N, C-alpha and C positions, 0 to 999 in steps of 0.2 A: 506580430505576434501580440494579442493580447492576455496577457497572464492571469491568471486564475485568481479572482480576489482572495484574499489572505483571510482565515478564520481559523477558532477554534473548533473543535467538536462542540456540541452543546453540552456546555458543564456549568456548575456552580461557581456564582460569583468569586467563592471563597480559593476553589482549585484554579480557576480563569487567573486571579489575582497571586497566585504561588507562580503559575507559569511565567507571567509576565512577568516578576520581581526578577525570577531565575534566569532569564533570556540572556540578558548581555554575557553576565557573569559566567555562567556553565557555555556560552558558544564561545566566550577567548578560552576557555580551558580546555575545552575540546581541541579546539583549534592550534593552540600552544601545544599539545601531546602527538599531534597529528605528523607522521611521516609520509609525505609523497615523493615517490620515486619513480624516476623516470625510465624506460623500456631499456634496457641492455642486455648485450647477449650472453649467452649460457655457457657452459662449458662444452667443448667439442665432445668431450668424453658422454655427455647424456645420450641415452640412447632413446630415439623416434620408436622402438620397436614394441612399446609396452602396451600390455594388454590386462584389462580390468586393472586391479591392485594387485601389484608387484609384493614380494616380501619385503616389510620394512626393516630399516635397521634396527628397531626394537619394537615391544609389539603394539599392535593399532589397537585403538580404545572403542567401547562403545560410544554409539551415536548420543546417550545420554551425558556421557562425559563432557560434550559440547556444546549443550543446551544451558541457554544463559536464563537466571531466575530473574522476573520483572524486579526493576526498583525504582518505579515512577509514582505507583497507585492510580496510574490511568494506563493511556493506550501506550504500549512500548513493545520494543521485538524480544520479551524476555517469552518464555514458554508456557510458565504458569498462569497464562488466563483464568483470569476469575469468570468462570462460566453462570455464575450468579448474578454477574452485571452485563455480559456481553454475551450475544446469542452463539449457539453452535455451527460450525462453518461448513458442516457435512450435513448431505442428505437432503431431503425436500423441505424447502422455507417458503411457508405459504403467505405471500403480502395480498392484502388489500389496496388496491389504486382508488383512489375518489380524485375526485374532479370540483375545485373551488372556484368562485369568481366573488366579485365584491359589488355593492352600491356604486364606487367610485370605477368599478373598472368591470361591468358587466360583459360575459364572454360573448364573441361574434364567430366564433370556430366551435366545430367538434370537437367533443372530448377526445376522439380516436387521432385528431390530426395532432394533438400535442403528445398523445400517449405514445406515439410514433416516434416520436424523436428519441427516446429512451428505451422504451420495450425490448430492444433488440439486446439490451445490454443484460437481459438474461442469458441469453445464448452466448455472450463473452463471455459471461461468468462461470458456466459450464463447462467451455473449453478452457479455459484458463486454471480452472480448479482439476483438470483432469477427468471432466463428469464426475466429482467428487461432491457439489454443490448445483443445485438446480432452485432458482427461483420459480416458484410457483405465482406467477402473477393473474387475480383477479381483478378485471377492471369493470368498474361501475360507473358505465359510460352517460354519466346526466349530472349536468351542473347545479351543485348546491350553492347556496348562497352564502357566504360569512357576514354574520353581524354587524362586522366594523369594515370601516373603510380600508383600501390594502395600505394606505400609507399611517394607519394608526398602529400596524403591528412592528414597527421601528426595527424593519430590517436594514432601513439607509441612514439611522441614527442610534448604532450600537443595537446587539442584540444577545441579550440575555440568555441563560437556561429557561430561567421564570418566564421570559416572554416568548420563548420559542415554545414551551411547554403551554402557555395560553394560545398560541396559533393554533396548534395541534387539537386543542382542548374545542377549540370553538368549531374545526374541521370536521373532527368525529362526531360534535352533536349535530353538525347539520347534515351527517350523513346517515346518522344511527338508525332512519326509519328504514333506508335500503339495505342496508349493511348490517350482517352480523359479525359484532368483529371477534367475538370468541371463538371462530372459526381459525382466525391468523394468528399467524407468528409477531409479523410486524406491520406498517401502514406506510405507505407510498402516499403523499398529499401533492395533485399536481393543479396549480394556477393556471388561471387562464394568461394567454400568451398578453391581454391587453393590460396587463398588472404587470406596469415596470415598477412598482415599488416593492414588488417581491424580487428582489434584484439576484440573490444568489442561492445555492443549496446547502443548508446545513443538516447533520444528522444529529438525531434525537436521540439519548440514552437516558432512561430512566434511572434517577439517583435514588438508591433505596434508601428507606425512612423517611420519604414525602409522600403526599397525597398524591403527584401523578396525575395520569388521565386512564380512567378505568370507564370501561364500555360493555355492556352485554356481561357484564359479571367479569370480565379481564381487563387486569391491567395493560396498558399499552406501553411496551416498556422499549420498543425499537422502532424508531420512524425518519424516514427521507424527506423532507419538505423541499420539494423542487422550486427555483426559482428562474429567472430570466438566464441566466449565465448557461442553460440546459440546451439553449440554442447555439451555443459556442465550444460546448462540450462534446454532446450528443451521448449514445447509449455507453460509453466507456464512464460515464460519470457515475452510473448506476454502479460498475464496477469499484470506483473509489470510495462513493459513499458507504454501501454495505457492509464493505469492507470494516469500517469503521464500528459498526455492530458486531462486527467478529475480534474487533479488538485491535487492529492494525492501526498506528499511528501515522498521522501527515508526514513524509518525506521532501517536503519542500520547507522553506526558511519561512517562519511567520513574522521576521524582521524585515523590513524594507530599505534597507541602508547598503544591499548589491543585487546581485543575480539572484531571485529566489528558489531559483532551480541550481545553484550551484553545489548542493550535497551529492544528489544523484541522477540528475539533469532529466531526461525521459528514459530511463531505463526500469519505471515502476509506475505503474496506475497510480498509486501514492503519494507519487513525485508529480510531474509536469503530466495531466492526464493525456494529453493528445502530443505527447514524445513519440519517438519512434520506434520504441520497443518497452510498450507498456506493459507487458507479461509481470505477476507479479516474481519478488523475488524468488527465488529456490529458497532462501531462509524462512521467508515469508509463507511459502506454501508449507514449508518444513513444519513451520508454528500450528498453520492451520488444521494439520492433520494430513493436506493433499499428499504429501510425500511422505514416503515411511521412513521410519530409524536405519532400515536396511539399505535405503537409497544416498547414506550420509557416511561418507569418510572422515572420522573422527580422528584428530592429533592432539591429545590434551598434554603430552609429555616431552621431553628430547627424542628425536628419532626422525625419520624419513618415511614417506610412502609415494609410491608411484598410483596415480589413478586414471582409468578412464571414464572421463565425465559424458554424460549424453547429455543433446540439447534441454533447455528446461522448459522450453516450448512443447515438448512432449513427456508423458507423465512417466515411460519406464526409464530403466537404467539407473546408474549412479548419478544423482543432480546436484553434488555438491561436493568438495572437500572443507572441512573446516578445520582452521588451528585456534585453538582456544591460547587467549592471552594474558586472562586476567578474571577475576569472579565476575563480571559482568561483560566481559570483551572480546571478541575474537577475529579473525580474519576468515573469509569466504570467498573461494575461486568456483564460477560456475561456468557452463557452456551456452553461448549465445548464436542463435541461428535464423537467418528470416524465415520462420516458421510458423504458423498461425497466427497469433496474437503479434507476432514481432515481423510481419512480413515486409515494415517499413524500414528494417535497421539500414542505420549508416555504416556500419563496421559489424565484422563478427568477431568472435576468438573468445581468449579464456578472461572473463568479466572476474575482477577482482575487487571485493569491498569490505571495508569496516562495519562490524555492529557494534553496537553498546547499548545494551539492555537500561543502562542507567541515565543513557540521554532523551531528556521527553521529548514528545512529539512535538516537531514544528523548529527543534535545535539539531537536529540532524542526527538522527539513531545510525542510521548507515549511512557510508558514504565513498560514493565511488573511488576508485584510485584511477587516474588516468595515465594509461601508456605515454601519452603523447600531451601534456600539457603545455607544451608550447606551440602546438601546429594549430593552424587557424582550422575551423569546420569546413567540409568542404559544402559547395552551394547547396543551400536547403536543408542544413545540418547545423545541430547547435553544438555548444561548447559540452566535451564529453560523450557527446553520440560517437566519438572515436576513441572511447576507454579502454577496450579489450586489449588483452596481452595475443600476441600472434605467435607462432611456432619460432624458438630463437630466442626469445625474450624474457625476461624475469622481473619479478618484482620484489623488493624488500624490506625491512622495516628493521635494522639491526637493534634499534632501542626494545624491540618487542621479541628480537630474537627468531624474526619470521624471514624465510625465504619462497618463493613460488616460482618455478621454471616451466613453461610450457615448451614441452619435449617434443609435441607432434600436433597437426590440426589438419582434419579433413572436413568433408561433409557431413558426416556420422558424431562429430562430435572432437573433443580437446583430450591429449594425455598431459597431464601435471606431475609435479613434484615437488612435493610440499614439505618444506623442512623447518622443524622447531629446533632450535639451539639449547 
């Protein structure tokens, strides 16, 4: 398995420097404060017959009480996403796809051949968003020549926000005769397969207050510029990169000192794109507006709730139970089943994870709690693929006053009891 090249979403050098300088210290602080609990039996008195949400020991809270504020100034897991910077994640999103080749790498294949590698990602996003987001991609199937060699765009020698913007500016200018960019919300730039120097796929987000890229009287605020890694990742790469323009962070680790997928494994497309369970976490679907407040069971103060969770792979029912633990932190439990985006799951059950909206992209803003941290993964599976808790098991973090008991599981979901002390 080849891991995806680590990258930042294309941001200014100042913002990138801040991310780099905080990476080691922030990671150590988060790891030091994390409690990893193994699966343990729950009390024999726990009832498996709970339906929907039972009467709690004290009044439940509205979902807003468990929504976390953004605290990083960029892509994070906070709910107050700045829509003047990131694009709306619902409705029809109109995208122009343009095709570029280079003096040192002329195309020898058809544009349709390359587009077919990623455009099915529009259907994947539609399904993963419960039909709330549709990427309407218009393909301009004609190769346009970039003014510089592929090696001159510095993909392989460091890639700044300015370098990325210059690449998009050249691509848009080359295609401007055939494309009315004023009609589109975003641009996908597809390079010929022969341009090996265009090695990876970054996302561009316009930085307010700068010149940016303007065509046909419209500023290009969002773009995904595909690279040769698309031949490895396939259509779900569209789901990963486009979600950055919605405001979602990377869930894999930016440092190369250990398994870069140690935070969430393959449980979300924002982590390992080719993972066994790439459906967006319920938390992220809530942040993006694909899951409604009425589908979230919130516990923000001392008490207990019994919640019937339906699988996050489908849009209906209660999607998650959230236990708020601090100004920017919470635990979440959701139900995962081998359905739709998650047909390749290695294990099913109640997936527990910690969210911290003060943790930066690439440093673990979401961390999956592993029910079986000492068990080797099954053949064909990876660490964390067996993370869900089963009926009769529980997760606890005594320091945060959190306990999650899985009372009952069946093909239609999980019944859990969440307790905050």
